[in-house]
C-alpha positions as CSV (number, residue, x, y, z in Angstrom):
1,M,-23.8,-49.3,-114.4
2,L,-22.8,-50.5,-110.9
3,S,-25.2,-52.7,-109.0
4,S,-26.0,-52.6,-105.3
5,A,-24.8,-56.3,-105.1
6,E,-21.4,-55.4,-106.6
7,V,-21.0,-52.5,-104.1
8,K,-21.9,-54.7,-101.2
9,A,-19.5,-57.4,-102.3
10,E,-16.6,-55.0,-102.5
11,A,-17.5,-53.5,-99.2
12,R,-17.3,-56.9,-97.6
13,R,-13.9,-57.5,-99.3
14,L,-12.6,-54.2,-97.8
15,G,-13.5,-55.4,-94.2
16,F,-17.0,-54.1,-93.6
17,D,-19.2,-56.7,-92.0
18,L,-22.5,-55.3,-93.3
19,C,-23.5,-53.1,-96.2
20,G,-26.9,-51.9,-97.4
21,V,-28.4,-49.1,-99.5
22,A,-30.9,-46.5,-98.5
23,P,-32.6,-43.9,-100.6
24,A,-31.2,-40.3,-100.3
25,A,-34.7,-39.1,-99.3
26,A,-36.2,-36.9,-96.7
27,L,-37.0,-39.7,-94.3
28,P,-39.5,-38.9,-91.5
29,E,-37.0,-40.1,-88.9
30,L,-34.6,-37.4,-89.8
31,T,-36.9,-34.7,-88.5
32,R,-36.7,-36.1,-84.9
33,L,-33.3,-34.6,-84.4
34,G,-34.8,-31.1,-84.2
35,E,-37.3,-32.2,-81.6
36,W,-34.5,-33.9,-79.6
37,L,-32.4,-30.7,-79.7
38,A,-35.3,-28.6,-78.6
39,R,-35.7,-30.7,-75.5
40,G,-32.1,-29.7,-74.5
41,Y,-30.9,-33.3,-74.6
42,A,-27.7,-32.4,-76.5
43,G,-26.3,-30.5,-73.6
44,E,-23.0,-28.8,-74.5
45,M,-22.8,-30.5,-77.9
46,T,-23.6,-27.3,-79.7
47,Y,-22.1,-28.6,-82.9
48,L,-25.3,-30.6,-83.3
49,H,-27.3,-27.4,-83.4
50,K,-25.0,-25.9,-85.9
51,S,-25.2,-28.9,-88.2
52,A,-28.9,-29.7,-87.7
53,A,-30.0,-28.5,-91.1
54,T,-27.4,-30.6,-92.9
55,R,-28.2,-33.7,-90.7
56,A,-31.9,-33.3,-91.5
57,D,-31.4,-33.8,-95.2
58,I,-28.6,-35.9,-96.8
59,R,-28.9,-33.6,-99.9
60,Q,-27.5,-30.8,-97.7
61,F,-24.4,-33.0,-97.2
62,L,-24.2,-34.0,-100.9
63,P,-26.6,-32.0,-103.1
64,T,-26.6,-34.6,-105.9
65,A,-27.2,-37.6,-103.6
66,R,-29.6,-40.2,-104.8
67,S,-28.4,-43.2,-102.8
68,V,-26.8,-43.8,-99.4
69,I,-24.4,-46.7,-99.0
70,V,-24.3,-47.7,-95.3
71,T,-21.7,-50.0,-93.8
72,G,-21.6,-51.7,-90.4
73,T,-18.3,-52.8,-88.8
74,L,-18.3,-55.3,-85.9
75,Y,-16.0,-54.1,-83.1
76,N,-16.9,-56.6,-80.4
77,V,-13.8,-57.7,-78.6
78,E,-13.1,-59.7,-75.5
79,V,-13.0,-57.5,-72.4
80,P,-11.2,-58.1,-69.1
81,D,-13.4,-58.8,-66.1
82,V,-12.9,-55.6,-64.1
83,E,-16.4,-55.4,-62.5
84,R,-17.2,-56.4,-59.0
85,P,-20.0,-58.9,-58.3
86,G,-22.5,-56.1,-58.4
87,G,-22.8,-56.6,-62.2
88,P,-21.9,-54.8,-65.4
89,G,-20.9,-51.3,-64.9
90,A,-20.4,-51.6,-61.1
91,A,-17.4,-49.7,-59.7
92,S,-14.3,-51.7,-59.3
93,A,-12.9,-51.8,-55.7
94,S,-9.4,-52.0,-57.3
95,G,-9.8,-48.8,-59.2
96,A,-9.6,-50.6,-62.6
97,V,-11.0,-48.4,-65.4
98,R,-13.6,-49.2,-68.0
99,V,-13.2,-48.0,-71.6
100,A,-16.0,-48.3,-74.1
101,R,-15.2,-51.1,-76.6
102,Y,-15.2,-48.9,-79.6
103,A,-12.2,-47.0,-78.2
104,R,-10.0,-49.9,-77.4
105,G,-8.6,-50.3,-80.8
106,D,-7.5,-48.0,-83.6
107,D,-9.3,-44.7,-84.1
108,Y,-12.3,-45.8,-86.1
109,H,-12.7,-42.4,-87.8
110,V,-9.3,-43.1,-89.5
111,R,-9.6,-46.8,-90.2
112,L,-13.2,-46.7,-91.6
113,G,-12.4,-43.5,-93.5
114,E,-9.6,-45.3,-95.3
115,R,-11.8,-48.2,-96.2
116,L,-14.6,-45.9,-97.5
117,E,-12.2,-44.0,-99.6
118,A,-11.0,-47.3,-101.0
119,L,-14.6,-48.2,-101.8
120,V,-15.2,-45.0,-103.6
121,A,-11.9,-45.4,-105.6
122,W,-13.1,-48.9,-106.6
123,M,-16.5,-47.5,-107.6
124,R,-14.7,-44.9,-109.8
125,S,-12.5,-47.6,-111.4
126,R,-15.7,-49.5,-112.3
127,Y,-18.0,-46.7,-113.2
128,G,-15.8,-43.8,-114.2
129,E,-15.7,-40.2,-112.9
130,G,-19.3,-39.4,-113.8
131,F,-20.7,-39.5,-110.3
132,D,-20.4,-37.7,-107.0
133,A,-19.6,-39.3,-103.7
134,A,-18.9,-38.2,-100.1
135,V,-17.9,-40.5,-97.2
136,F,-19.1,-40.1,-93.6
137,V,-17.8,-41.6,-90.4
138,D,-19.5,-40.3,-87.3
139,K,-17.9,-36.8,-87.2
140,H,-19.6,-35.9,-90.5
141,H,-23.0,-34.3,-90.6
142,V,-25.1,-37.4,-91.3
143,Q,-27.6,-39.3,-89.2
144,E,-26.0,-42.7,-89.8
145,R,-28.4,-44.6,-87.6
146,V,-31.5,-43.5,-89.6
147,F,-30.0,-44.6,-92.9
148,A,-28.6,-47.8,-91.4
149,A,-32.0,-48.8,-90.3
150,Q,-33.5,-47.9,-93.7
151,A,-30.8,-49.9,-95.4
152,G,-31.6,-53.0,-93.5
153,L,-28.5,-53.2,-91.3
154,G,-30.8,-53.6,-88.3
155,W,-33.5,-51.9,-86.3
156,V,-33.1,-49.1,-83.8
157,G,-33.3,-50.7,-80.4
158,K,-34.7,-49.2,-77.2
159,N,-31.1,-48.4,-76.2
160,T,-31.0,-46.1,-79.4
161,C,-28.4,-48.4,-81.0
162,V,-28.8,-50.2,-84.3
163,I,-29.2,-53.9,-83.6
164,H,-28.5,-56.6,-86.2
165,P,-30.1,-60.0,-85.4
166,A,-26.8,-61.9,-85.8
167,L,-24.1,-59.3,-84.9
168,G,-26.0,-57.4,-82.1
169,S,-25.3,-53.7,-81.6
170,W,-21.5,-53.7,-81.5
171,L,-21.5,-51.9,-84.9
172,L,-19.6,-48.9,-86.1
173,L,-21.7,-47.1,-88.7
174,S,-20.3,-45.3,-91.7
175,G,-21.0,-44.9,-95.4
176,V,-21.0,-43.1,-98.7
177,A,-23.6,-40.7,-100.1
178,T,-23.6,-40.9,-103.8
179,S,-25.3,-39.6,-106.9
180,L,-25.5,-43.1,-108.3
181,P,-29.1,-44.5,-108.5
182,L,-28.5,-47.8,-106.6
183,V,-31.3,-50.2,-105.8
184,P,-32.2,-49.6,-102.1
185,D,-32.8,-52.3,-99.4
186,G,-35.7,-52.4,-97.0
187,P,-35.8,-52.0,-93.2
188,L,-36.0,-54.8,-90.7
189,S,-38.8,-55.2,-88.3
190,D,-38.3,-54.1,-84.7
191,Q,-37.5,-57.1,-82.6
192,C,-37.0,-55.6,-79.1
193,G,-40.4,-56.8,-78.0
194,A,-41.3,-56.1,-74.4
195,C,-37.7,-56.1,-73.2
196,T,-36.6,-53.1,-71.1
197,L,-33.3,-54.3,-69.8
198,C,-31.4,-51.4,-71.3
199,L,-33.7,-48.8,-69.7
200,D,-33.7,-50.6,-66.4
201,S,-29.9,-50.9,-66.2
202,C,-28.8,-47.4,-67.1
203,P,-27.5,-46.1,-63.7
204,T,-28.2,-42.4,-64.6
205,G,-31.7,-42.9,-66.2
206,A,-30.4,-41.4,-69.5
207,L,-32.8,-43.6,-71.5
208,V,-35.9,-41.6,-70.5
209,E,-38.1,-43.8,-72.7
210,P,-37.5,-46.4,-75.4
211,R,-35.3,-45.0,-78.1
212,L,-35.0,-41.6,-76.5
213,L,-31.7,-40.6,-74.9
214,D,-31.1,-37.6,-72.7
215,A,-27.4,-37.3,-73.5
216,T,-26.8,-34.9,-70.6
217,R,-27.4,-37.9,-68.2
218,C,-25.4,-40.4,-70.3
219,I,-22.1,-41.6,-68.9
220,S,-20.6,-41.4,-72.4
221,Y,-21.5,-37.7,-72.6
222,L,-20.4,-37.1,-69.0
223,T,-16.9,-38.6,-69.5
224,I,-16.3,-37.5,-73.1
225,E,-18.3,-34.5,-74.3
226,L,-18.9,-32.6,-71.1
227,E,-16.2,-29.9,-70.8
228,G,-17.0,-28.7,-67.3
229,P,-17.4,-30.6,-64.0
230,V,-19.6,-33.7,-63.9
231,P,-22.7,-32.8,-61.8
232,P,-22.1,-34.0,-58.2
233,S,-25.3,-36.1,-58.3
234,Q,-23.9,-38.0,-61.2
235,R,-20.4,-38.6,-60.0
236,P,-21.1,-41.8,-58.1
237,H,-22.8,-43.1,-61.2
238,V,-19.7,-42.6,-63.3
239,E,-18.4,-45.5,-61.2
240,N,-15.2,-46.8,-62.9
241,H,-15.9,-45.5,-66.4
242,L,-12.9,-43.6,-67.8
243,F,-14.1,-43.1,-71.3
244,G,-17.6,-43.9,-72.5
245,C,-20.0,-46.6,-71.3
246,D,-21.4,-49.9,-72.7
247,I,-23.9,-50.8,-70.1
248,C,-27.1,-50.6,-72.2
249,Q,-25.4,-52.8,-74.8
250,E,-23.9,-55.3,-72.4
251,V,-27.3,-56.1,-71.0
252,C,-29.0,-56.4,-74.4
253,P,-30.1,-60.0,-75.1
254,W,-29.2,-59.6,-78.7
255,N,-25.6,-59.2,-77.7
256,L,-25.3,-62.4,-75.7
257,A,-24.4,-64.4,-78.7
258,A,-22.8,-61.6,-80.7
259,P,-19.6,-62.9,-82.4
260,L,-16.2,-61.5,-81.6
261,T,-14.4,-59.6,-84.4
262,S,-11.1,-60.9,-85.8
263,D,-10.3,-57.5,-87.3
264,A,-6.9,-56.5,-86.1
265,A,-7.9,-52.8,-86.2
266,W,-10.0,-53.2,-83.1
267,H,-7.5,-55.3,-81.1
268,G,-5.3,-52.4,-79.9
269,P,-3.2,-51.9,-76.8
270,V,-4.8,-53.0,-73.6
271,R,-6.6,-50.0,-72.1
272,D,-9.6,-51.5,-70.4
273,G,-8.8,-52.7,-66.9
274,A,-5.8,-50.4,-66.4
275,A,-5.4,-49.2,-62.8
276,A,-6.7,-45.7,-62.3
277,A,-4.0,-45.0,-59.7
278,E,-1.3,-45.9,-62.1
279,L,-2.8,-43.8,-64.9
280,W,-3.2,-40.8,-62.5
281,Q,0.5,-40.9,-61.7
282,R,1.5,-40.7,-65.3
283,S,2.8,-37.4,-66.8
284,D,0.7,-35.7,-69.4
285,Q,3.1,-37.0,-72.0
286,S,2.7,-40.6,-70.8
287,L,-1.1,-40.3,-70.4
288,H,-1.3,-39.1,-74.0
289,A,0.8,-42.1,-75.1
290,F,-1.8,-44.3,-73.4
291,V,-4.6,-42.9,-75.6
292,R,-2.6,-42.2,-78.8
293,G,-4.0,-43.8,-82.0
294,S,-7.5,-44.4,-80.5
295,A,-10.8,-42.5,-80.4
296,M,-9.9,-41.5,-76.8
297,T,-7.9,-38.6,-78.3
298,Y,-11.2,-36.9,-79.0
299,T,-11.4,-35.6,-75.4
300,S,-8.8,-33.6,-73.5
301,L,-6.3,-34.8,-71.0
302,A,-7.9,-32.5,-68.4
303,R,-11.2,-34.4,-68.8
304,L,-9.4,-37.7,-68.7
305,R,-7.8,-36.7,-65.4
306,R,-11.2,-35.5,-64.1
307,N,-12.6,-38.9,-64.9
308,L,-9.6,-40.7,-63.3
309,A,-10.1,-38.7,-60.1
310,L,-13.8,-39.7,-60.1
311,V,-12.9,-43.4,-60.6
312,I,-10.5,-43.2,-57.7
313,G,-13.1,-41.6,-55.5
314,N,-15.6,-44.3,-56.5
315,A,-13.1,-47.2,-55.9
316,G,-13.9,-47.3,-52.2
317,D,-10.4,-47.8,-51.0
318,P,-9.4,-44.9,-48.6
319,A,-5.7,-45.8,-49.1
320,L,-6.0,-44.5,-52.7
321,A,-6.4,-40.9,-51.3
322,E,-2.7,-40.5,-51.1
323,V,-2.3,-41.3,-54.8
324,L,-4.2,-38.1,-55.5
325,D,-1.2,-36.2,-54.2
326,R,1.0,-37.7,-56.9
327,P,-0.3,-36.6,-60.3
328,G,2.5,-37.3,-62.8
329,G,4.3,-39.4,-60.3
330,G,5.0,-36.4,-58.1
331,V,7.4,-35.0,-60.6
332,K,7.3,-31.2,-60.5
333,N,5.5,-29.8,-63.6
334,A,5.0,-33.3,-64.9
335,A,1.2,-33.2,-65.1
336,H,0.0,-29.7,-66.1
337,S,-3.5,-30.9,-66.8
338,A,-3.9,-31.9,-63.1
339,Q,-3.5,-28.3,-62.1
340,T,-6.7,-27.1,-63.9
341,A,-9.7,-26.1,-61.8
342,L,-11.7,-28.8,-63.5
343,V,-9.4,-31.6,-62.3
344,Q,-8.9,-30.0,-58.8
345,D,-12.6,-29.9,-58.3
346,A,-12.8,-33.7,-59.1
347,V,-9.9,-34.4,-56.8
348,A,-11.6,-32.5,-53.9
349,W,-14.7,-34.6,-54.4
350,A,-12.7,-37.8,-54.6
351,R,-10.9,-37.0,-51.3
352,S,-14.2,-36.3,-49.6
353,R,-15.8,-39.5,-50.9
354,L,-12.9,-41.7,-49.9
355,A,-12.8,-40.0,-46.4
356,D,-16.5,-40.9,-45.9
357,R,-15.6,-44.5,-46.6
358,A,-12.6,-44.7,-44.2
359,P,-13.0,-46.8,-41.1
360,R,-13.8,-44.7,-38.0
Protein backbone atom coordinates (compact mmCIF):
# COMPACT_ATOMS: atom_id res chain seq x y z
CA MET A 1 0.00 0.00 0.00
CA LEU A 2 1.29 3.44 -0.89
CA SER A 3 1.50 5.98 1.91
CA SER A 4 0.81 9.69 1.64
CA ALA A 5 4.37 10.37 2.81
CA GLU A 6 5.82 8.30 -0.05
CA VAL A 7 3.68 10.09 -2.64
CA LYS A 8 4.72 13.50 -1.27
CA ALA A 9 8.40 12.56 -1.35
CA GLU A 10 8.16 11.46 -4.97
CA ALA A 11 6.23 14.62 -5.90
CA ARG A 12 9.04 16.73 -4.45
CA ARG A 13 11.61 14.67 -6.37
CA LEU A 14 9.73 15.38 -9.59
CA GLY A 15 9.93 19.14 -9.03
CA PHE A 16 6.77 20.03 -7.12
CA ASP A 17 7.42 22.40 -4.22
CA LEU A 18 4.36 21.40 -2.22
CA CYS A 19 2.20 18.30 -2.05
CA GLY A 20 -0.76 17.44 0.15
CA VAL A 21 -3.73 15.11 0.18
CA ALA A 22 -7.41 16.00 0.44
CA PRO A 23 -10.40 13.69 0.66
CA ALA A 24 -12.45 13.21 -2.51
CA ALA A 25 -15.54 14.44 -0.71
CA ALA A 26 -18.41 16.82 -1.39
CA LEU A 27 -16.68 19.74 0.31
CA PRO A 28 -19.03 22.66 1.14
CA GLU A 29 -16.70 25.12 -0.59
CA LEU A 30 -17.31 23.37 -3.92
CA THR A 31 -20.94 24.55 -3.99
CA ARG A 32 -19.92 28.21 -4.08
CA LEU A 33 -19.11 27.94 -7.77
CA GLY A 34 -22.82 27.72 -8.60
CA GLU A 35 -23.54 30.86 -6.60
CA TRP A 36 -20.65 32.67 -8.29
CA LEU A 37 -21.87 31.71 -11.75
CA ALA A 38 -25.41 32.80 -10.90
CA ARG A 39 -24.13 36.30 -10.14
CA GLY A 40 -22.77 36.56 -13.68
CA TYR A 41 -19.17 36.89 -12.52
CA ALA A 42 -17.91 34.42 -15.14
CA GLY A 43 -18.70 36.72 -18.04
CA GLU A 44 -17.95 35.06 -21.38
CA MET A 45 -16.34 32.00 -19.74
CA THR A 46 -19.29 29.79 -20.67
CA TYR A 47 -17.13 26.69 -20.31
CA LEU A 48 -17.45 27.15 -16.55
CA HIS A 49 -21.23 26.82 -16.79
CA LYS A 50 -20.92 23.73 -19.00
CA SER A 51 -18.55 22.03 -16.57
CA ALA A 52 -20.15 23.25 -13.32
CA ALA A 53 -21.60 19.86 -12.37
CA THR A 54 -18.23 18.16 -12.75
CA ARG A 55 -16.43 20.90 -10.86
CA ALA A 56 -18.92 20.62 -7.98
CA ASP A 57 -18.02 16.98 -7.28
CA ILE A 58 -14.59 15.44 -7.93
CA ARG A 59 -16.34 12.10 -8.35
CA GLN A 60 -17.89 13.45 -11.53
CA PHE A 61 -14.32 13.92 -12.74
CA LEU A 62 -13.19 10.48 -11.54
CA PRO A 63 -16.11 8.30 -10.32
CA THR A 64 -13.86 6.05 -8.22
CA ALA A 65 -12.00 8.93 -6.55
CA ARG A 66 -11.25 8.53 -2.85
CA SER A 67 -8.28 10.88 -2.53
CA VAL A 68 -7.04 14.04 -4.22
CA ILE A 69 -3.29 14.59 -4.40
CA VAL A 70 -2.66 18.32 -4.78
CA THR A 71 0.64 19.87 -5.81
CA GLY A 72 1.91 23.42 -5.66
CA THR A 73 4.71 24.66 -7.91
CA LEU A 74 6.51 27.93 -7.19
CA TYR A 75 6.78 30.13 -10.28
CA ASN A 76 8.11 33.31 -8.68
CA VAL A 77 10.80 34.80 -10.92
CA GLU A 78 12.61 38.12 -10.94
CA VAL A 79 10.81 40.68 -13.05
CA PRO A 80 12.14 43.77 -14.81
CA ASP A 81 11.16 47.10 -13.35
CA VAL A 82 8.85 48.48 -16.02
CA GLU A 83 6.47 50.46 -13.81
CA ARG A 84 6.62 54.19 -13.40
CA PRO A 85 6.91 55.69 -9.89
CA GLY A 86 3.13 55.42 -9.56
CA GLY A 87 3.60 51.92 -8.16
CA PRO A 88 2.88 48.33 -9.16
CA GLY A 89 0.60 48.09 -12.15
CA ALA A 90 0.94 51.72 -13.20
CA ALA A 91 1.16 52.32 -16.94
CA SER A 92 4.67 52.68 -18.30
CA ALA A 93 5.36 55.91 -20.17
CA SER A 94 7.73 53.94 -22.42
CA GLY A 95 5.01 51.52 -23.50
CA ALA A 96 6.75 48.52 -21.93
CA VAL A 97 4.31 45.66 -21.47
CA ARG A 98 3.56 43.59 -18.38
CA VAL A 99 3.04 39.84 -18.62
CA ALA A 100 1.71 37.83 -15.69
CA ARG A 101 4.53 35.86 -14.08
CA TYR A 102 2.98 32.47 -14.73
CA ALA A 103 3.14 33.13 -18.50
CA ARG A 104 6.79 34.12 -18.64
CA GLY A 105 8.15 30.60 -18.77
CA ASP A 106 7.06 27.35 -20.38
CA ASP A 107 3.40 26.48 -20.76
CA TYR A 108 2.60 25.19 -17.28
CA HIS A 109 -0.22 23.00 -18.61
CA VAL A 110 2.39 20.97 -20.47
CA ARG A 111 5.21 20.98 -17.92
CA LEU A 112 3.04 20.16 -14.91
CA GLY A 113 1.07 17.61 -16.90
CA GLU A 114 4.31 15.79 -17.70
CA ARG A 115 5.34 15.74 -14.05
CA LEU A 116 1.93 14.52 -12.92
CA GLU A 117 1.96 11.72 -15.47
CA ALA A 118 5.39 10.77 -14.16
CA LEU A 119 3.99 10.73 -10.62
CA VAL A 120 1.14 8.44 -11.66
CA ALA A 121 3.59 6.16 -13.50
CA TRP A 122 5.69 5.94 -10.33
CA MET A 123 2.56 5.16 -8.29
CA ARG A 124 1.71 2.31 -10.66
CA SER A 125 5.25 0.98 -10.46
CA ARG A 126 4.91 0.81 -6.70
CA TYR A 127 1.29 -0.21 -6.31
CA GLY A 128 0.43 -1.99 -9.52
CA GLU A 129 -2.44 -1.40 -11.94
CA GLY A 130 -5.22 -1.89 -9.40
CA PHE A 131 -6.22 1.76 -9.03
CA ASP A 132 -7.63 4.64 -11.04
CA ALA A 133 -6.01 8.05 -11.46
CA ALA A 134 -6.71 11.21 -13.44
CA VAL A 135 -4.45 14.27 -13.56
CA PHE A 136 -5.67 17.87 -13.58
CA VAL A 137 -3.87 21.09 -14.51
CA ASP A 138 -6.08 24.17 -14.62
CA LYS A 139 -7.87 23.35 -17.89
CA HIS A 140 -9.45 20.24 -16.39
CA HIS A 141 -12.77 20.39 -14.56
CA VAL A 142 -11.50 20.50 -10.99
CA GLN A 143 -11.60 23.30 -8.40
CA GLU A 144 -7.90 23.03 -7.54
CA ARG A 145 -7.99 25.91 -5.07
CA VAL A 146 -10.59 24.22 -2.84
CA PHE A 147 -8.67 20.96 -2.67
CA ALA A 148 -5.34 22.77 -2.23
CA ALA A 149 -6.68 24.53 0.85
CA GLN A 150 -8.15 21.30 2.20
CA ALA A 151 -4.81 19.54 1.61
CA GLY A 152 -2.92 22.12 3.67
CA LEU A 153 -1.05 23.85 0.85
CA GLY A 154 -2.22 27.19 2.18
CA TRP A 155 -5.33 29.21 2.88
CA VAL A 156 -7.49 31.03 0.36
CA GLY A 157 -6.52 34.67 0.69
CA LYS A 158 -8.68 37.74 0.20
CA ASN A 159 -7.21 38.00 -3.32
CA THR A 160 -8.77 34.53 -3.99
CA CYS A 161 -5.30 32.94 -4.36
CA VAL A 162 -3.98 30.11 -2.21
CA ILE A 163 -1.30 31.57 0.08
CA HIS A 164 1.42 29.42 1.66
CA PRO A 165 3.11 30.97 4.72
CA ALA A 166 6.63 30.43 3.30
CA LEU A 167 6.11 30.47 -0.48
CA GLY A 168 3.39 33.11 -0.75
CA SER A 169 0.79 32.88 -3.52
CA TRP A 170 3.06 32.42 -6.56
CA LEU A 171 1.87 28.83 -6.87
CA LEU A 172 0.67 26.79 -9.84
CA LEU A 173 -1.89 24.28 -8.57
CA SER A 174 -2.36 20.84 -10.09
CA GLY A 175 -2.84 17.28 -8.96
CA VAL A 176 -4.16 13.76 -9.27
CA ALA A 177 -7.56 12.35 -8.35
CA THR A 178 -7.15 8.71 -7.40
CA SER A 179 -9.09 5.74 -6.10
CA LEU A 180 -6.33 5.05 -3.56
CA PRO A 181 -7.35 5.66 0.09
CA LEU A 182 -4.50 7.97 1.08
CA VAL A 183 -4.38 9.61 4.51
CA PRO A 184 -5.55 13.23 4.06
CA ASP A 185 -3.94 16.36 5.47
CA GLY A 186 -5.73 19.16 7.25
CA PRO A 187 -6.30 22.80 6.22
CA LEU A 188 -4.25 25.74 7.49
CA SER A 189 -5.84 28.62 9.36
CA ASP A 190 -6.60 31.88 7.56
CA GLN A 191 -3.76 34.33 8.17
CA CYS A 192 -4.87 37.36 6.14
CA GLY A 193 -6.06 39.12 9.26
CA ALA A 194 -7.37 42.65 8.78
CA CYS A 195 -5.23 43.33 5.69
CA THR A 196 -7.11 44.62 2.64
CA LEU A 197 -4.19 45.67 0.41
CA CYS A 198 -5.28 43.39 -2.45
CA LEU A 199 -8.81 44.78 -2.47
CA ASP A 200 -7.61 48.36 -2.18
CA SER A 201 -5.02 48.02 -4.96
CA CYS A 202 -7.15 46.42 -7.67
CA PRO A 203 -7.60 49.25 -10.23
CA THR A 204 -10.87 47.85 -11.58
CA GLY A 205 -12.50 46.88 -8.28
CA ALA A 206 -12.68 43.27 -9.38
CA LEU A 207 -12.35 42.05 -5.80
CA VAL A 208 -15.85 43.06 -4.77
CA GLU A 209 -15.32 41.68 -1.27
CA PRO A 210 -12.75 39.43 0.41
CA ARG A 211 -12.38 36.17 -1.55
CA LEU A 212 -15.00 37.17 -4.11
CA LEU A 213 -13.83 38.09 -7.61
CA ASP A 214 -15.99 39.59 -10.32
CA ALA A 215 -14.01 38.18 -13.24
CA THR A 216 -15.68 40.53 -15.71
CA ARG A 217 -13.76 43.41 -14.10
CA CYS A 218 -10.46 41.56 -13.66
CA ILE A 219 -7.58 42.66 -15.90
CA SER A 220 -6.63 39.02 -16.42
CA TYR A 221 -10.10 38.32 -17.79
CA LEU A 222 -10.14 41.50 -19.87
CA THR A 223 -6.79 40.75 -21.52
CA ILE A 224 -7.11 36.97 -21.91
CA GLU A 225 -10.65 35.60 -21.77
CA LEU A 226 -12.72 38.45 -23.19
CA GLU A 227 -13.29 37.84 -26.89
CA GLY A 228 -14.83 41.20 -27.72
CA PRO A 229 -13.79 44.80 -27.09
CA VAL A 230 -12.63 45.78 -23.62
CA PRO A 231 -15.32 48.08 -22.17
CA PRO A 232 -14.25 51.71 -22.72
CA SER A 233 -14.48 52.47 -19.00
CA GLN A 234 -11.94 49.74 -18.27
CA ARG A 235 -9.43 50.48 -21.01
CA PRO A 236 -7.40 53.02 -19.00
CA HIS A 237 -7.21 50.48 -16.16
CA VAL A 238 -5.62 47.89 -18.44
CA GLU A 239 -2.63 50.25 -18.24
CA ASN A 240 0.40 48.35 -19.61
CA HIS A 241 -0.87 44.81 -19.10
CA LEU A 242 -0.50 42.74 -22.26
CA PHE A 243 -1.45 39.40 -20.74
CA GLY A 244 -2.84 38.90 -17.26
CA CYS A 245 -2.25 40.85 -14.08
CA ASP A 246 -0.38 40.29 -10.80
CA ILE A 247 -1.29 43.42 -8.85
CA CYS A 248 -3.27 41.70 -6.09
CA GLN A 249 -0.33 39.32 -5.55
CA GLU A 250 2.40 41.95 -5.83
CA VAL A 251 0.94 43.95 -2.94
CA CYS A 252 0.33 40.93 -0.69
CA PRO A 253 2.58 41.05 2.42
CA TRP A 254 2.98 37.27 2.27
CA ASN A 255 4.77 37.68 -1.06
CA LEU A 256 7.33 40.20 0.17
CA ALA A 257 9.70 37.44 1.27
CA ALA A 258 8.54 34.77 -1.16
CA PRO A 259 11.57 32.88 -2.54
CA LEU A 260 12.48 32.90 -6.21
CA THR A 261 12.26 29.64 -8.08
CA SER A 262 15.33 28.02 -9.58
CA ASP A 263 13.17 25.79 -11.79
CA ALA A 264 14.34 26.32 -15.37
CA ALA A 265 10.81 25.72 -16.68
CA TRP A 266 9.70 29.15 -15.48
CA HIS A 267 12.73 31.06 -16.72
CA GLY A 268 11.75 31.38 -20.36
CA PRO A 269 12.50 34.03 -23.00
CA VAL A 270 12.18 37.61 -21.78
CA ARG A 271 8.63 38.72 -22.52
CA ASP A 272 7.88 41.07 -19.66
CA GLY A 273 9.16 44.57 -20.34
CA ALA A 274 9.13 44.26 -24.13
CA ALA A 275 8.20 47.46 -25.96
CA ALA A 276 4.59 47.55 -27.07
CA ALA A 277 5.53 49.59 -30.15
CA GLU A 278 8.05 46.95 -31.26
CA LEU A 279 5.60 44.10 -30.70
CA TRP A 280 2.86 45.98 -32.57
CA GLN A 281 5.09 46.27 -35.63
CA ARG A 282 5.75 42.55 -35.77
CA SER A 283 4.02 40.36 -38.31
CA ASP A 284 1.52 37.82 -37.06
CA GLN A 285 4.15 35.12 -37.58
CA SER A 286 6.71 37.00 -35.51
CA LEU A 287 4.17 37.85 -32.80
CA HIS A 288 3.25 34.17 -32.59
CA ALA A 289 6.94 33.36 -32.17
CA PHE A 290 7.02 35.77 -29.22
CA VAL A 291 4.37 33.77 -27.34
CA ARG A 292 5.21 30.27 -28.62
CA GLY A 293 5.72 27.67 -25.90
CA SER A 294 4.06 29.74 -23.18
CA ALA A 295 0.59 29.99 -21.70
CA MET A 296 0.16 33.14 -23.80
CA THR A 297 -0.89 30.91 -26.69
CA TYR A 298 -4.22 30.39 -24.91
CA THR A 299 -5.51 33.68 -26.30
CA SER A 300 -5.72 34.79 -29.92
CA LEU A 301 -3.35 37.07 -31.83
CA ALA A 302 -6.23 39.47 -32.42
CA ARG A 303 -6.75 39.83 -28.67
CA LEU A 304 -3.03 40.32 -28.14
CA ARG A 305 -3.03 43.11 -30.76
CA ARG A 306 -6.12 44.61 -29.11
CA ASN A 307 -4.20 44.67 -25.85
CA LEU A 308 -1.08 46.13 -27.48
CA ALA A 309 -3.14 48.97 -28.92
CA LEU A 310 -4.55 49.71 -25.47
CA VAL A 311 -1.07 49.68 -23.93
CA ILE A 312 0.15 52.11 -26.58
CA GLY A 313 -2.86 54.34 -25.96
CA ASN A 314 -2.18 54.28 -22.22
CA ALA A 315 1.55 54.96 -22.60
CA GLY A 316 1.02 58.71 -22.69
CA ASP A 317 3.47 59.49 -25.51
CA PRO A 318 1.65 61.12 -28.44
CA ALA A 319 4.60 60.23 -30.70
CA LEU A 320 3.52 56.58 -30.45
CA ALA A 321 0.39 57.35 -32.48
CA GLU A 322 2.28 56.99 -35.74
CA VAL A 323 3.32 53.46 -34.73
CA LEU A 324 -0.32 52.42 -34.97
CA ASP A 325 -0.06 52.98 -38.74
CA ARG A 326 2.60 50.25 -38.98
CA PRO A 327 1.20 46.91 -37.81
CA GLY A 328 3.54 44.21 -39.04
CA GLY A 329 6.18 46.82 -39.79
CA GLY A 330 4.04 48.29 -42.52
CA VAL A 331 4.55 45.24 -44.74
CA LYS A 332 1.45 44.65 -46.84
CA ASN A 333 -0.63 41.71 -45.56
CA ALA A 334 1.98 41.08 -42.84
CA ALA A 335 -0.40 41.45 -39.91
CA HIS A 336 -3.81 40.06 -40.76
CA SER A 337 -4.98 40.12 -37.13
CA ALA A 338 -4.59 43.92 -37.10
CA GLN A 339 -7.31 44.21 -39.72
CA THR A 340 -10.03 42.73 -37.52
CA ALA A 341 -12.81 44.96 -36.22
CA LEU A 342 -11.75 44.09 -32.67
CA VAL A 343 -8.26 45.48 -33.17
CA GLN A 344 -9.34 48.48 -35.22
CA ASP A 345 -11.72 49.50 -32.44
CA ALA A 346 -8.82 49.46 -29.95
CA VAL A 347 -6.62 51.39 -32.38
CA ALA A 348 -9.23 54.13 -32.76
CA TRP A 349 -9.48 54.43 -28.99
CA ALA A 350 -5.69 54.55 -28.62
CA ARG A 351 -5.42 57.31 -31.22
CA SER A 352 -8.05 59.36 -29.44
CA ARG A 353 -6.40 58.88 -26.05
CA LEU A 354 -2.96 59.85 -27.35
CA ALA A 355 -4.43 62.89 -29.12
CA ASP A 356 -5.96 64.04 -25.84
CA ARG A 357 -2.50 63.94 -24.29
CA ALA A 358 -0.73 65.81 -27.10
CA PRO A 359 0.53 69.30 -26.23
CA ARG A 360 -1.72 72.07 -27.49
